[in-house]
C-alpha positions in Angstrom: -137.2 59.5 103.5 -134.6 57.1 102.2 -132.0 55.8 104.6 -128.7 57.5 103.7 -125.3 56.0 104.3 -124.4 58.5 107.1 -127.5 57.5 109.1 -127.0 53.8 108.4 -123.4 54.1 109.7 -124.7 55.9 112.8 -127.2 53.2 113.6 -124.6 50.4 112.9 -122.2 52.1 115.3 -124.9 52.3 118.1 -125.8 48.6 117.7 -122.1 47.5 117.6 -121.2 49.4 120.7 -124.2 48.5 122.8 -125.8 45.1 123.4 -129.2 46.5 124.2 -130.5 49.6 122.3 -133.9 51.1 122.5 -134.9 53.7 119.9 -137.7 55.6 121.6 -139.5 58.9 121.8 -137.9 60.8 124.7 -135.3 59.6 127.1 -135.2 56.8 129.6 -136.1 59.2 132.4 -138.5 61.3 130.4 -140.4 59.1 127.9 -142.6 61.2 125.6 -145.1 58.5 124.6 -146.8 55.7 126.6 -145.4 52.9 124.3 -141.8 54.0 124.9 -142.4 54.3 128.6 -143.8 50.8 128.6 -140.8 49.2 126.9 -138.4 51.1 129.1 -140.2 49.7 132.2 -140.0 46.2 130.9 -136.4 46.2 129.8 -135.3 47.8 133.1 -136.6 44.7 134.9 -133.9 42.6 133.2 -130.9 44.8 132.6 -129.9 47.8 134.8 -128.1 49.6 132.0 -129.0 49.9 128.3 -128.7 52.5 125.6 -131.7 54.6 124.6 -131.8 56.9 121.6 -134.3 59.8 121.5 -135.5 59.9 117.9 -137.4 63.1 118.6 -134.0 64.9 118.9 -132.8 63.5 115.5 -135.4 63.5 112.6 -133.0 61.6 110.4 -132.8 58.8 113.0 -136.6 58.8 113.5 -137.2 58.0 109.9 -134.0 56.2 109.2 -134.5 53.5 111.9 -137.9 52.7 110.4 -136.2 52.0 107.0 -133.3 50.2 108.7 -135.6 47.7 110.5 -138.5 47.7 108.0 -140.7 48.4 110.9 -143.1 51.4 110.8 -143.4 52.5 114.4 -141.4 53.7 117.4 -140.2 52.4 119.9 -137.9 49.7 118.5 -135.8 47.4 120.6 -132.5 45.8 119.5 -130.5 43.1 121.3 -127.1 41.9 120.1 -127.5 44.0 116.9 -130.7 42.3 115.9 -134.2 43.9 115.8 -136.6 42.5 118.4 -139.8 44.4 117.9 -142.0 47.2 119.1 -144.1 47.7 122.2 -146.6 44.9 121.7 -143.9 42.3 120.8 -141.7 43.2 123.7 -144.6 42.9 126.1 -145.6 39.5 124.7 -142.0 38.2 125.0 -141.8 39.6 128.5 -144.9 37.7 129.5 -143.9 34.4 127.8 -140.3 34.4 129.2 -138.7 34.8 125.7 -137.3 38.2 126.5 -135.5 36.9 129.6 -134.0 34.1 127.5 -132.9 36.5 124.7 -131.2 38.8 127.2 -129.6 35.9 129.0 -131.2 36.8 132.3 -133.1 34.3 134.5 -136.0 35.8 136.4 -137.2 33.9 139.5 -140.9 33.1 139.4 -142.3 34.6 142.6 -145.2 32.2 142.6 -143.1 29.0 142.5 -143.2 26.8 145.6 -139.8 25.5 146.5 -138.9 22.6 148.8 -137.3 25.0 151.3 -140.3 27.3 151.5 -140.9 28.4 155.1 -143.8 29.6 157.1 -143.7 33.4 157.2 -143.4 35.5 160.4 -146.4 37.9 160.8 -147.1 40.7 163.2 -150.6 41.6 164.3 -151.3 44.7 166.4 -153.6 44.5 169.4 -156.2 46.6 167.6 -156.1 44.3 164.6 -156.4 41.2 166.8 -159.6 42.4 168.4 -161.1 43.4 164.9 -160.1 40.0 163.4 -161.6 38.0 166.2 -164.9 39.9 166.0 -165.1 39.6 162.3 -164.2 35.9 162.5 -167.3 35.3 164.6 -169.5 36.8 161.9 -167.7 34.7 159.3 -168.6 31.5 161.0 -165.3 31.0 162.8 -163.0 30.4 159.8 -159.4 31.6 160.1 -158.1 34.7 158.5 -156.3 34.3 155.1 -153.7 36.8 153.9 -153.0 36.6 150.2 -150.0 38.5 148.7 -150.1 38.3 144.9 -147.2 38.4 142.5 -147.4 42.2 142.3 -147.7 42.4 146.1 -151.4 43.1 145.9 -153.0 42.2 149.3 -156.3 40.5 150.1 -157.6 39.6 153.6 -160.6 37.3 154.0 -161.8 34.3 156.1 -161.4 30.9 154.5 -160.9 27.2 155.3 -157.4 25.6 155.3 -156.0 23.6 152.4 -153.0 21.4 152.0 -151.3 24.2 150.1 -151.3 26.5 153.2 -149.0 27.4 156.0 -150.9 27.9 159.3 -149.4 30.7 161.3 -150.4 31.3 164.9 -149.6 34.8 166.2 -151.1 36.9 169.0 -153.8 34.3 169.5 -154.9 34.6 165.8 -154.7 31.8 163.2 -153.6 33.0 159.8 -153.5 31.0 156.6 -150.8 31.8 154.0 -150.5 30.0 150.7 -147.1 28.3 150.4 -146.7 29.8 147.0 -146.8 33.3 148.5 -145.1 32.7 151.8 -141.9 34.5 150.9 -143.8 37.6 149.9 -145.7 37.6 153.2 -142.7 37.2 155.5 -142.4 40.1 157.9 -145.9 41.5 157.1 -147.6 43.6 159.8 -151.4 43.9 160.0 -152.9 46.8 161.8 -156.5 48.1 162.2 -157.3 51.8 162.0 -160.7 52.9 163.3 -163.0 54.1 160.5 -160.4 53.1 157.9 -160.1 49.3 158.3 -157.2 47.0 158.1 -153.8 48.3 157.0 -151.1 45.9 155.8 -147.4 46.9 155.7 -145.2 44.7 153.6 -141.4 45.2 153.8 -141.0 42.9 150.7 -143.1 45.1 148.4 -141.2 47.2 145.9 -141.3 51.0 146.5 -144.1 52.9 144.8 -144.3 56.5 143.6 -145.6 58.6 146.5 -147.9 61.6 146.0 -147.2 65.1 147.2 -149.7 67.9 147.1 -148.8 71.5 146.2 -149.4 72.6 149.8 -147.1 69.9 151.1 -144.4 70.9 148.7 -144.7 74.6 149.6 -144.5 73.7 153.3 -141.4 71.5 152.7 -139.6 74.2 150.7 -140.4 76.9 153.2 -139.1 74.6 156.0 -135.8 74.0 154.1 -136.3 70.3 154.0 -133.6 68.4 152.1 -134.7 66.8 148.8 -134.2 67.2 145.0 -137.0 68.9 143.1 -136.7 67.7 139.5 -138.5 69.4 136.6 -139.3 67.1 133.6 -140.8 69.8 131.4 -139.3 71.2 128.2 -136.8 74.1 128.2 -139.4 76.4 126.8 -141.8 75.6 129.6 -139.1 76.1 132.3 -138.4 79.6 130.9 -142.1 80.4 131.2 -142.5 79.3 134.8 -140.2 77.7 137.4 -140.4 76.6 141.0 -137.5 78.1 142.9 -134.9 75.5 143.8 -135.9 73.0 141.0 -133.5 71.6 138.5 -134.1 69.8 135.2 -134.1 66.0 135.3 -131.1 64.7 133.4 -128.8 61.6 133.3 -126.8 62.8 136.3 -129.6 61.6 138.5 -128.4 58.0 138.0 -125.2 58.7 140.1 -127.2 59.8 143.1 -127.6 57.6 146.2 -130.7 55.4 145.8 -132.1 56.7 149.1 -132.1 60.3 147.9 -135.5 61.9 148.3 -136.7 63.0 144.8 -139.8 65.1 144.0 -140.7 65.3 140.4 -143.1 67.7 138.7 -144.3 68.7 135.2 -147.2 70.9 134.1 -150.1 68.8 135.3 -148.4 65.8 137.0 -148.7 63.2 134.3 -145.3 63.3 132.6 -143.6 63.5 136.0 -145.4 60.4 137.2 -144.2 58.5 134.2 -140.6 59.7 134.9 -141.0 58.8 138.6 -141.9 55.3 137.7 -138.7 55.0 135.6 -136.6 56.2 138.6 -138.2 53.5 140.7 -137.1 51.0 138.0 -133.6 52.3 138.4 -133.6 51.4 142.1 -134.6 54.8 143.8 -136.7 54.2 146.8 -138.0 57.6 147.9 -139.7 59.1 144.9 -142.6 61.6 145.0 -144.8 63.1 142.3 -146.3 66.6 142.6 -149.9 66.0 142.0 -151.4 68.6 139.7 -147.9 69.7 138.7 -146.7 73.3 138.6 -150.3 74.3 137.7 -151.4 73.3 141.1 -148.3 74.8 142.8 -149.0 78.2 141.3 -152.3 78.3 143.2 -150.4 78.2 146.5 -147.4 80.2 145.4 -148.5 83.2 143.3 -144.9 84.1 142.5 -145.0 81.1 140.0 -147.0 82.2 136.9 -149.6 80.0 135.3 -149.5 79.1 131.6 
């Protein structure tokens, strides 16, 4: 399909009015392909607001943007009116730091050790103290090391001290923390749960999408708990089956308080999890995904038909 002048003018207007534009499949809150979802997630780390264009809703744009950029696939990212690339290129530029430079945004390297780095404050519960001391004996007496990675992944093990470590004494336990990860470890609490092992709570970690079962959702709805139940399915699917009290996910959600409890669902739970991840990227902190989707919910509420 040749790019006509009307479509070209439409694309020009979008690029002139918006510094960052992403032509994608679906919307920012409801990406309809994994590549589009990936680029949305990356760009959202740098700029809170950017324009997205759903090419699935406009066939002339879907084909026209490919001719406009001379690039055969979707998604396509533009910054300052210039074509940047698709999913793989955006990912590479994100990892190399080129994307931050292009967007004029400086991202702090969480692994960098600064001169003002301070030893973190840690809390260890009595149960964890006993378990750590017992395990330390079996490990030969080495102190405990807590390692918090750049993505806040946690590892606990016994190790010897190095010059790159802070030594933290708390509740009679010696804990080693690498200076490069000290800021990420500040305020961490270590507990021990019988038959489950150590549990680490980190107030610095970004929020994650929480899981909710169909039984839990049914119980919450019956109890009249306050939350928004957001449906990310298509209009046709919603006409086929609907959970009472749910509403479609739309752009109005951006105006909600970031502490609002949100529960998302789709047919089987996959599309809604992707949408939930995007809401986290927007700053929402209390986001749940209905595992198994409306298909699972219909098993606990027979008033909701299966399809």
